[in-house]
PyMOL Python script that loads the backbone (N, CA, C, O; Angstrom):
from pymol import cmd

cmd.read_pdbstr("""\
ATOM      1  N   UNK A   1      -0.960  18.767  -2.183  1.00  0.00           N
ATOM      2  CA  UNK A   1      -0.816  18.045  -0.924  1.00  0.00           C
ATOM      3  C   UNK A   1       0.347  17.063  -1.046  1.00  0.00           C
ATOM      4  O   UNK A   1       0.550  16.458  -2.099  1.00  0.00           O
ATOM      5  N   UNK A   2       1.092  16.913   0.016  1.00  0.00           N
ATOM      6  CA  UNK A   2       2.237  16.014  -0.007  1.00  0.00           C
ATOM      7  C   UNK A   2       1.918  14.742   0.763  1.00  0.00           C
ATOM      8  O   UNK A   2       0.892  14.627   1.433  1.00  0.00           O
ATOM      9  N   UNK A   3       2.820  13.811   0.643  1.00  0.00           N
ATOM     10  CA  UNK A   3       2.653  12.529   1.307  1.00  0.00           C
ATOM     11  C   UNK A   3       2.563  12.709   2.818  1.00  0.00           C
ATOM     12  O   UNK A   3       3.296  13.508   3.401  1.00  0.00           O
ATOM     13  N   UNK A   4       1.662  11.963   3.443  1.00  0.00           N
ATOM     14  CA  UNK A   4       1.479  12.052   4.893  1.00  0.00           C
ATOM     15  C   UNK A   4       2.549  11.221   5.597  1.00  0.00           C
ATOM     16  O   UNK A   4       2.932  10.151   5.124  1.00  0.00           O
ATOM     17  N   UNK A   5       3.015  11.720   6.711  1.00  0.00           N
ATOM     18  CA  UNK A   5       4.012  11.017   7.497  1.00  0.00           C
ATOM     19  C   UNK A   5       3.318  10.138   8.533  1.00  0.00           C
ATOM     20  O   UNK A   5       2.261  10.496   9.053  1.00  0.00           O
ATOM     21  N   UNK A   6       3.913   8.996   8.825  1.00  0.00           N
ATOM     22  CA  UNK A   6       3.336   8.053   9.771  1.00  0.00           C
ATOM     23  C   UNK A   6       3.219   8.679  11.163  1.00  0.00           C
ATOM     24  O   UNK A   6       2.263   8.411  11.891  1.00  0.00           O
ATOM     25  N   UNK A   7       4.189   9.510  11.524  1.00  0.00           N
ATOM     26  CA  UNK A   7       4.142  10.160  12.840  1.00  0.00           C
ATOM     27  C   UNK A   7       2.913  11.064  12.942  1.00  0.00           C
ATOM     28  O   UNK A   7       2.250  11.114  13.978  1.00  0.00           O
ATOM     29  N   UNK A   8       2.620  11.777  11.855  1.00  0.00           N
ATOM     30  CA  UNK A   8       1.444  12.656  11.839  1.00  0.00           C
ATOM     31  C   UNK A   8       0.162  11.850  11.939  1.00  0.00           C
ATOM     32  O   UNK A   8      -0.782  12.251  12.620  1.00  0.00           O
ATOM     33  N   UNK A   9       0.130  10.716  11.259  1.00  0.00           N
ATOM     34  CA  UNK A   9      -1.066   9.867  11.279  1.00  0.00           C
ATOM     35  C   UNK A   9      -1.279   9.292  12.671  1.00  0.00           C
ATOM     36  O   UNK A   9      -2.409   9.239  13.157  1.00  0.00           O
ATOM     37  N   UNK A  10      -0.204   8.863  13.311  1.00  0.00           N
ATOM     38  CA  UNK A  10      -0.325   8.287  14.661  1.00  0.00           C
ATOM     39  C   UNK A  10      -0.845   9.296  15.664  1.00  0.00           C
ATOM     40  O   UNK A  10      -1.472   8.922  16.655  1.00  0.00           O
ATOM     41  N   UNK A  11      -0.589  10.577  15.417  1.00  0.00           N
ATOM     42  CA  UNK A  11      -1.043  11.629  16.329  1.00  0.00           C
ATOM     43  C   UNK A  11      -2.532  11.926  16.159  1.00  0.00           C
ATOM     44  O   UNK A  11      -3.122  12.613  16.993  1.00  0.00           O
ATOM     45  N   UNK A  12      -3.141  11.418  15.096  1.00  0.00           N
ATOM     46  CA  UNK A  12      -4.559  11.681  14.827  1.00  0.00           C
ATOM     47  C   UNK A  12      -5.461  10.821  15.704  1.00  0.00           C
ATOM     48  O   UNK A  12      -5.089   9.730  16.135  1.00  0.00           O
ATOM     49  N   UNK A  13      -6.664  11.350  15.956  1.00  0.00           N
ATOM     50  CA  UNK A  13      -7.685  10.566  16.641  1.00  0.00           C
ATOM     51  C   UNK A  13      -8.380   9.688  15.596  1.00  0.00           C
ATOM     52  O   UNK A  13      -8.243   9.930  14.396  1.00  0.00           O
ATOM     53  N   UNK A  14      -9.120   8.676  16.043  1.00  0.00           N
ATOM     54  CA  UNK A  14      -9.830   7.830  15.072  1.00  0.00           C
ATOM     55  C   UNK A  14     -10.779   8.617  14.169  1.00  0.00           C
ATOM     56  O   UNK A  14     -10.903   8.305  12.985  1.00  0.00           O
ATOM     57  N   UNK A  15     -11.449   9.629  14.712  1.00  0.00           N
ATOM     58  CA  UNK A  15     -12.346  10.443  13.896  1.00  0.00           C
ATOM     59  C   UNK A  15     -11.577  11.231  12.843  1.00  0.00           C
ATOM     60  O   UNK A  15     -12.025  11.356  11.703  1.00  0.00           O
ATOM     61  N   UNK A  16     -10.427  11.759  13.224  1.00  0.00           N
ATOM     62  CA  UNK A  16      -9.606  12.498  12.272  1.00  0.00           C
ATOM     63  C   UNK A  16      -9.116  11.577  11.155  1.00  0.00           C
ATOM     64  O   UNK A  16      -9.034  11.980   9.995  1.00  0.00           O
ATOM     65  N   UNK A  17      -8.791  10.329  11.523  1.00  0.00           N
ATOM     66  CA  UNK A  17      -8.351   9.367  10.508  1.00  0.00           C
ATOM     67  C   UNK A  17      -9.467   9.084   9.515  1.00  0.00           C
ATOM     68  O   UNK A  17      -9.235   9.036   8.307  1.00  0.00           O
ATOM     69  N   UNK A  18     -10.679   8.896  10.027  1.00  0.00           N
ATOM     70  CA  UNK A  18     -11.814   8.648   9.135  1.00  0.00           C
ATOM     71  C   UNK A  18     -12.028   9.814   8.188  1.00  0.00           C
ATOM     72  O   UNK A  18     -12.268   9.613   6.998  1.00  0.00           O
ATOM     73  N   UNK A  19     -11.943  11.035   8.711  1.00  0.00           N
ATOM     74  CA  UNK A  19     -12.110  12.225   7.874  1.00  0.00           C
ATOM     75  C   UNK A  19     -11.019  12.307   6.811  1.00  0.00           C
ATOM     76  O   UNK A  19     -11.289  12.645   5.659  1.00  0.00           O
ATOM     77  N   UNK A  20      -9.790  11.996   7.204  1.00  0.00           N
ATOM     78  CA  UNK A  20      -8.677  12.054   6.255  1.00  0.00           C
ATOM     79  C   UNK A  20      -8.858  11.034   5.138  1.00  0.00           C
ATOM     80  O   UNK A  20      -8.605  11.337   3.972  1.00  0.00           O
ATOM     81  N   UNK A  21      -9.295   9.824   5.488  1.00  0.00           N
ATOM     82  CA  UNK A  21      -9.523   8.795   4.475  1.00  0.00           C
ATOM     83  C   UNK A  21     -10.637   9.234   3.528  1.00  0.00           C
ATOM     84  O   UNK A  21     -10.526   9.064   2.314  1.00  0.00           O
ATOM     85  N   UNK A  22     -11.704   9.796   4.079  1.00  0.00           N
ATOM     86  CA  UNK A  22     -12.813  10.264   3.248  1.00  0.00           C
ATOM     87  C   UNK A  22     -12.348  11.353   2.286  1.00  0.00           C
ATOM     88  O   UNK A  22     -12.687  11.325   1.103  1.00  0.00           O
ATOM     89  N   UNK A  23     -11.579  12.303   2.785  1.00  0.00           N
ATOM     90  CA  UNK A  23     -11.067  13.376   1.929  1.00  0.00           C
ATOM     91  C   UNK A  23     -10.139  12.851   0.839  1.00  0.00           C
ATOM     92  O   UNK A  23     -10.192  13.307  -0.303  1.00  0.00           O
ATOM     93  N   UNK A  24      -9.288  11.887   1.199  1.00  0.00           N
ATOM     94  CA  UNK A  24      -8.374  11.309   0.216  1.00  0.00           C
ATOM     95  C   UNK A  24      -9.133  10.518  -0.846  1.00  0.00           C
ATOM     96  O   UNK A  24      -8.751  10.528  -2.016  1.00  0.00           O
ATOM     97  N   UNK A  25     -10.202   9.835  -0.448  1.00  0.00           N
ATOM     98  CA  UNK A  25     -11.001   9.099  -1.430  1.00  0.00           C
ATOM     99  C   UNK A  25     -11.683  10.050  -2.405  1.00  0.00           C
ATOM    100  O   UNK A  25     -11.774   9.767  -3.599  1.00  0.00           O
ATOM    101  N   UNK A  26     -12.164  11.187  -1.884  1.00  0.00           N
ATOM    102  CA  UNK A  26     -12.772  12.198  -2.755  1.00  0.00           C
ATOM    103  C   UNK A  26     -11.731  12.767  -3.711  1.00  0.00           C
ATOM    104  O   UNK A  26     -11.996  12.953  -4.899  1.00  0.00           O
ATOM    105  N   UNK A  27     -10.546  13.040  -3.177  1.00  0.00           N
ATOM    106  CA  UNK A  27      -9.473  13.569  -4.014  1.00  0.00           C
ATOM    107  C   UNK A  27      -9.096  12.572  -5.099  1.00  0.00           C
ATOM    108  O   UNK A  27      -8.894  12.945  -6.255  1.00  0.00           O
ATOM    109  N   UNK A  28      -9.003  11.300  -4.720  1.00  0.00           N
ATOM    110  CA  UNK A  28      -8.650  10.257  -5.686  1.00  0.00           C
ATOM    111  C   UNK A  28      -9.687  10.153  -6.794  1.00  0.00           C
ATOM    112  O   UNK A  28      -9.344   9.976  -7.963  1.00  0.00           O
ATOM    113  N   UNK A  29     -10.960  10.264  -6.417  1.00  0.00           N
ATOM    114  CA  UNK A  29     -12.040  10.231  -7.405  1.00  0.00           C
ATOM    115  C   UNK A  29     -11.869  11.378  -8.398  1.00  0.00           C
ATOM    116  O   UNK A  29     -11.960  11.179  -9.609  1.00  0.00           O
ATOM    117  N   UNK A  30     -11.620  12.584  -7.874  1.00  0.00           N
ATOM    118  CA  UNK A  30     -11.428  13.747  -8.747  1.00  0.00           C
ATOM    119  C   UNK A  30     -10.188  13.597  -9.625  1.00  0.00           C
ATOM    120  O   UNK A  30     -10.204  13.975 -10.797  1.00  0.00           O
ATOM    121  N   UNK A  31      -9.126  13.050  -9.063  1.00  0.00           N
ATOM    122  CA  UNK A  31      -7.910  12.846  -9.847  1.00  0.00           C
ATOM    123  C   UNK A  31      -8.137  11.849 -10.977  1.00  0.00           C
ATOM    124  O   UNK A  31      -7.612  12.022 -12.077  1.00  0.00           O
ATOM    125  N   UNK A  32      -8.916  10.808 -10.708  1.00  0.00           N
ATOM    126  CA  UNK A  32      -9.211   9.825 -11.762  1.00  0.00           C
ATOM    127  C   UNK A  32     -10.003  10.477 -12.890  1.00  0.00           C
ATOM    128  O   UNK A  32      -9.770  10.188 -14.064  1.00  0.00           O
ATOM    129  N   UNK A  33     -10.935  11.352 -12.534  1.00  0.00           N
ATOM    130  CA  UNK A  33     -11.698  12.071 -13.549  1.00  0.00           C
ATOM    131  C   UNK A  33     -10.783  12.970 -14.382  1.00  0.00           C
ATOM    132  O   UNK A  33     -10.891  13.022 -15.607  1.00  0.00           O
ATOM    133  N   UNK A  34      -9.882  13.676 -13.697  1.00  0.00           N
ATOM    134  CA  UNK A  34      -8.950  14.546 -14.409  1.00  0.00           C
ATOM    135  C   UNK A  34      -8.072  13.752 -15.360  1.00  0.00           C
ATOM    136  O   UNK A  34      -7.798  14.199 -16.474  1.00  0.00           O
ATOM    137  N   UNK A  35      -7.628  12.571 -14.927  1.00  0.00           N
ATOM    138  CA  UNK A  35      -6.795  11.740 -15.792  1.00  0.00           C
ATOM    139  C   UNK A  35      -7.577  11.284 -17.013  1.00  0.00           C
ATOM    140  O   UNK A  35      -7.050  11.261 -18.126  1.00  0.00           O
ATOM    141  N   UNK A  36      -8.839  10.920 -16.801  1.00  0.00           N
ATOM    142  CA  UNK A  36      -9.662  10.434 -17.911  1.00  0.00           C
ATOM    143  C   UNK A  36      -9.931  11.535 -18.941  1.00  0.00           C
ATOM    144  O   UNK A  36     -10.049  11.252 -20.133  1.00  0.00           O
ATOM    145  N   UNK A  37     -10.027  12.781 -18.488  1.00  0.00           N
ATOM    146  CA  UNK A  37     -10.303  13.886 -19.412  1.00  0.00           C
ATOM    147  C   UNK A  37      -9.019  14.545 -19.911  1.00  0.00           C
ATOM    148  O   UNK A  37      -9.073  15.499 -20.687  1.00  0.00           O
ATOM    149  N   UNK A  38      -7.864  14.040 -19.471  1.00  0.00           N
ATOM    150  CA  UNK A  38      -6.592  14.573 -19.941  1.00  0.00           C
ATOM    151  C   UNK A  38      -6.171  15.860 -19.257  1.00  0.00           C
ATOM    152  O   UNK A  38      -5.300  16.563 -19.769  1.00  0.00           O
ATOM    153  N   UNK A  39      -6.759  16.189 -18.121  1.00  0.00           N
ATOM    154  CA  UNK A  39      -6.439  17.426 -17.419  1.00  0.00           C
ATOM    155  C   UNK A  39      -5.456  17.226 -16.276  1.00  0.00           C
ATOM    156  O   UNK A  39      -5.006  18.204 -15.678  1.00  0.00           O
ATOM    157  N   UNK A  40      -5.113  15.990 -15.959  1.00  0.00           N
ATOM    158  CA  UNK A  40      -4.244  15.707 -14.813  1.00  0.00           C
ATOM    159  C   UNK A  40      -2.794  16.016 -15.165  1.00  0.00           C
ATOM    160  O   UNK A  40      -2.246  15.462 -16.118  1.00  0.00           O
ATOM    161  N   UNK A  41      -2.178  16.903 -14.389  1.00  0.00           N
ATOM    162  CA  UNK A  41      -0.786  17.276 -14.627  1.00  0.00           C
ATOM    163  C   UNK A  41       0.164  16.461 -13.760  1.00  0.00           C
ATOM    164  O   UNK A  41       1.213  16.022 -14.232  1.00  0.00           O
ATOM    165  N   UNK A  42      -0.194  16.254 -12.491  1.00  0.00           N
ATOM    166  CA  UNK A  42       0.672  15.526 -11.563  1.00  0.00           C
ATOM    167  C   UNK A  42       0.145  14.093 -11.416  1.00  0.00           C
ATOM    168  O   UNK A  42      -0.640  13.803 -10.513  1.00  0.00           O
ATOM    169  N   UNK A  43       0.576  13.220 -12.294  1.00  0.00           N
ATOM    170  CA  UNK A  43       0.057  11.851 -12.289  1.00  0.00           C
ATOM    171  C   UNK A  43       0.490  11.057 -11.061  1.00  0.00           C
ATOM    172  O   UNK A  43      -0.181  10.100 -10.676  1.00  0.00           O
ATOM    173  N   UNK A  44       1.596  11.442 -10.446  1.00  0.00           N
ATOM    174  CA  UNK A  44       2.076  10.706  -9.273  1.00  0.00           C
ATOM    175  C   UNK A  44       1.175  10.928  -8.061  1.00  0.00           C
ATOM    176  O   UNK A  44       1.237  10.160  -7.101  1.00  0.00           O
ATOM    177  N   UNK A  45       0.343  11.961  -8.090  1.00  0.00           N
ATOM    178  CA  UNK A  45      -0.539  12.242  -6.945  1.00  0.00           C
ATOM    179  C   UNK A  45      -1.561  11.136  -6.758  1.00  0.00           C
ATOM    180  O   UNK A  45      -1.976  10.867  -5.630  1.00  0.00           O
ATOM    181  N   UNK A  46      -1.976  10.488  -7.840  1.00  0.00           N
ATOM    182  CA  UNK A  46      -2.906   9.355  -7.721  1.00  0.00           C
ATOM    183  C   UNK A  46      -2.292   8.260  -6.854  1.00  0.00           C
ATOM    184  O   UNK A  46      -2.937   7.735  -5.947  1.00  0.00           O
ATOM    185  N   UNK A  47      -1.066   7.931  -7.139  1.00  0.00           N
ATOM    186  CA  UNK A  47      -0.365   6.887  -6.391  1.00  0.00           C
ATOM    187  C   UNK A  47      -0.178   7.308  -4.930  1.00  0.00           C
ATOM    188  O   UNK A  47      -0.377   6.504  -4.019  1.00  0.00           O
ATOM    189  N   UNK A  48       0.204   8.571  -4.710  1.00  0.00           N
ATOM    190  CA  UNK A  48       0.399   9.067  -3.347  1.00  0.00           C
ATOM    191  C   UNK A  48      -0.896   9.001  -2.545  1.00  0.00           C
ATOM    192  O   UNK A  48      -0.888   8.596  -1.382  1.00  0.00           O
ATOM    193  N   UNK A  49      -2.008   9.396  -3.162  1.00  0.00           N
ATOM    194  CA  UNK A  49      -3.298   9.374  -2.462  1.00  0.00           C
ATOM    195  C   UNK A  49      -3.666   7.946  -2.078  1.00  0.00           C
ATOM    196  O   UNK A  49      -4.123   7.691  -0.964  1.00  0.00           O
ATOM    197  N   UNK A  50      -3.463   7.020  -3.009  1.00  0.00           N
ATOM    198  CA  UNK A  50      -3.790   5.621  -2.731  1.00  0.00           C
ATOM    199  C   UNK A  50      -2.947   5.080  -1.575  1.00  0.00           C
ATOM    200  O   UNK A  50      -3.448   4.363  -0.709  1.00  0.00           O
ATOM    201  N   UNK A  51      -1.680   5.428  -1.577  1.00  0.00           N
ATOM    202  CA  UNK A  51      -0.790   4.950  -0.518  1.00  0.00           C
ATOM    203  C   UNK A  51      -1.065   5.628   0.822  1.00  0.00           C
ATOM    204  O   UNK A  51      -0.920   5.009   1.876  1.00  0.00           O
ATOM    205  N   UNK A  52      -1.465   6.908   0.779  1.00  0.00           N
ATOM    206  CA  UNK A  52      -1.836   7.601   2.018  1.00  0.00           C
ATOM    207  C   UNK A  52      -3.046   6.940   2.664  1.00  0.00           C
ATOM    208  O   UNK A  52      -3.096   6.778   3.883  1.00  0.00           O
ATOM    209  N   UNK A  53      -4.022   6.559   1.841  1.00  0.00           N
ATOM    210  CA  UNK A  53      -5.209   5.864   2.358  1.00  0.00           C
ATOM    211  C   UNK A  53      -4.785   4.567   3.039  1.00  0.00           C
ATOM    212  O   UNK A  53      -5.231   4.269   4.147  1.00  0.00           O
ATOM    213  N   UNK A  54      -3.934   3.807   2.384  1.00  0.00           N
ATOM    214  CA  UNK A  54      -3.467   2.534   2.950  1.00  0.00           C
ATOM    215  C   UNK A  54      -2.685   2.764   4.238  1.00  0.00           C
ATOM    216  O   UNK A  54      -2.822   2.008   5.200  1.00  0.00           O
ATOM    217  N   UNK A  55      -1.862   3.817   4.252  1.00  0.00           N
ATOM    218  CA  UNK A  55      -1.061   4.143   5.438  1.00  0.00           C
ATOM    219  C   UNK A  55      -1.968   4.453   6.629  1.00  0.00           C
ATOM    220  O   UNK A  55      -1.727   3.975   7.738  1.00  0.00           O
ATOM    221  N   UNK A  56      -3.012   5.257   6.399  1.00  0.00           N
ATOM    222  CA  UNK A  56      -3.929   5.619   7.478  1.00  0.00           C
ATOM    223  C   UNK A  56      -4.673   4.388   7.978  1.00  0.00           C
ATOM    224  O   UNK A  56      -4.812   4.192   9.185  1.00  0.00           O
ATOM    225  N   UNK A  57      -5.150   3.560   7.055  1.00  0.00           N
ATOM    226  CA  UNK A  57      -5.883   2.360   7.457  1.00  0.00           C
ATOM    227  C   UNK A  57      -4.996   1.401   8.245  1.00  0.00           C
ATOM    228  O   UNK A  57      -5.465   0.753   9.181  1.00  0.00           O
ATOM    229  N   UNK A  58      -3.732   1.308   7.878  1.00  0.00           N
ATOM    230  CA  UNK A  58      -2.803   0.433   8.592  1.00  0.00           C
ATOM    231  C   UNK A  58      -2.591   0.911  10.020  1.00  0.00           C
ATOM    232  O   UNK A  58      -2.641   0.114  10.957  1.00  0.00           O
ATOM    233  N   UNK A  59      -2.353   2.214  10.192  1.00  0.00           N
ATOM    234  CA  UNK A  59      -2.141   2.758  11.533  1.00  0.00           C
ATOM    235  C   UNK A  59      -3.409   2.603  12.373  1.00  0.00           C
ATOM    236  O   UNK A  59      -3.332   2.294  13.562  1.00  0.00           O
ATOM    237  N   UNK A  60      -4.583   2.819  11.752  1.00  0.00           N
ATOM    238  CA  UNK A  60      -5.843   2.659  12.482  1.00  0.00           C
ATOM    239  C   UNK A  60      -6.006   1.211  12.960  1.00  0.00           C
ATOM    240  O   UNK A  60      -6.442   0.975  14.087  1.00  0.00           O
ATOM    241  N   UNK A  61      -5.661   0.257  12.115  1.00  0.00           N
ATOM    242  CA  UNK A  61      -5.758  -1.154  12.496  1.00  0.00           C
ATOM    243  C   UNK A  61      -4.777  -1.477  13.621  1.00  0.00           C
ATOM    244  O   UNK A  61      -5.103  -2.239  14.530  1.00  0.00           O
ATOM    245  N   UNK A  62      -3.590  -0.904  13.563  1.00  0.00           N
ATOM    246  CA  UNK A  62      -2.603  -1.127  14.615  1.00  0.00           C
ATOM    247  C   UNK A  62      -3.099  -0.574  15.949  1.00  0.00           C
ATOM    248  O   UNK A  62      -2.928  -1.201  16.994  1.00  0.00           O
ATOM    249  N   UNK A  63      -3.715   0.607  15.899  1.00  0.00           N
ATOM    250  CA  UNK A  63      -4.247   1.204  17.128  1.00  0.00           C
ATOM    251  C   UNK A  63      -5.371   0.347  17.707  1.00  0.00           C
ATOM    252  O   UNK A  63      -5.442   0.144  18.919  1.00  0.00           O
ATOM    253  N   UNK A  64      -6.251  -0.156  16.832  1.00  0.00           N
ATOM    254  CA  UNK A  64      -7.357  -1.014  17.312  1.00  0.00           C
ATOM    255  C   UNK A  64      -6.801  -2.288  17.922  1.00  0.00           C
ATOM    256  O   UNK A  64      -7.298  -2.742  18.953  1.00  0.00           O
ATOM    257  N   UNK A  65      -5.790  -2.871  17.315  1.00  0.00           N
ATOM    258  CA  UNK A  65      -5.185  -4.097  17.840  1.00  0.00           C
ATOM    259  C   UNK A  65      -4.540  -3.836  19.202  1.00  0.00           C
ATOM    260  O   UNK A  65      -4.621  -4.676  20.098  1.00  0.00           O
ATOM    261  N   UNK A  66      -3.912  -2.697  19.356  1.00  0.00           N
ATOM    262  CA  UNK A  66      -3.280  -2.354  20.632  1.00  0.00           C
ATOM    263  C   UNK A  66      -4.326  -2.143  21.713  1.00  0.00           C
ATOM    264  O   UNK A  66      -4.090  -2.475  22.875  1.00  0.00           O
ATOM    265  N   UNK A  67      -5.483  -1.595  21.347  1.00  0.00           N
ATOM    266  CA  UNK A  67      -6.555  -1.369  22.319  1.00  0.00           C
ATOM    267  C   UNK A  67      -7.164  -2.685  22.795  1.00  0.00           C
ATOM    268  O   UNK A  67      -7.511  -2.820  23.969  1.00  0.00           O
ATOM    269  N   UNK A  68      -7.293  -3.645  21.900  1.00  0.00           N
ATOM    270  CA  UNK A  68      -7.887  -4.924  22.286  1.00  0.00           C
ATOM    271  C   UNK A  68      -6.951  -5.752  23.166  1.00  0.00           C
ATOM    272  O   UNK A  68      -7.410  -6.594  23.938  1.00  0.00           O
ATOM    273  N   UNK A  69      -5.642  -5.516  23.052  1.00  0.00           N
ATOM    274  CA  UNK A  69      -4.681  -6.252  23.878  1.00  0.00           C
ATOM    275  C   UNK A  69      -4.691  -5.790  25.325  1.00  0.00           C
ATOM    276  O   UNK A  69      -4.327  -6.547  26.224  1.00  0.00           O
ATOM    277  N   UNK A  70      -5.105  -4.555  25.553  1.00  0.00           N
ATOM    278  CA  UNK A  70      -5.077  -4.002  26.913  1.00  0.00           C
ATOM    279  C   UNK A  70      -6.086  -4.649  27.809  1.00  0.00           C
ATOM    280  O   UNK A  70      -6.187  -4.294  28.983  1.00  0.00           O
TER     281      UNK A  70
END
""", "prot")
cmd.dss("prot")
cmd.show_as("cartoon", "prot")
cmd.util.cbc("prot")
cmd.orient("prot")
């Protein structure tokens, strides 16, 4: 999986964002296990997953803030 683009995240519904965050958290958990057992080949994916989660949460917060201003 590659890094998510902000434009793609903005196009998601709130439910899709929640699902994406849940999937990324599961992936991150599995990646941490792989790293601990020495099976992880792409170590940069841990960082990407963490940043993707933050990116989604940021866009979700921005959308909520925009809704409350209306």
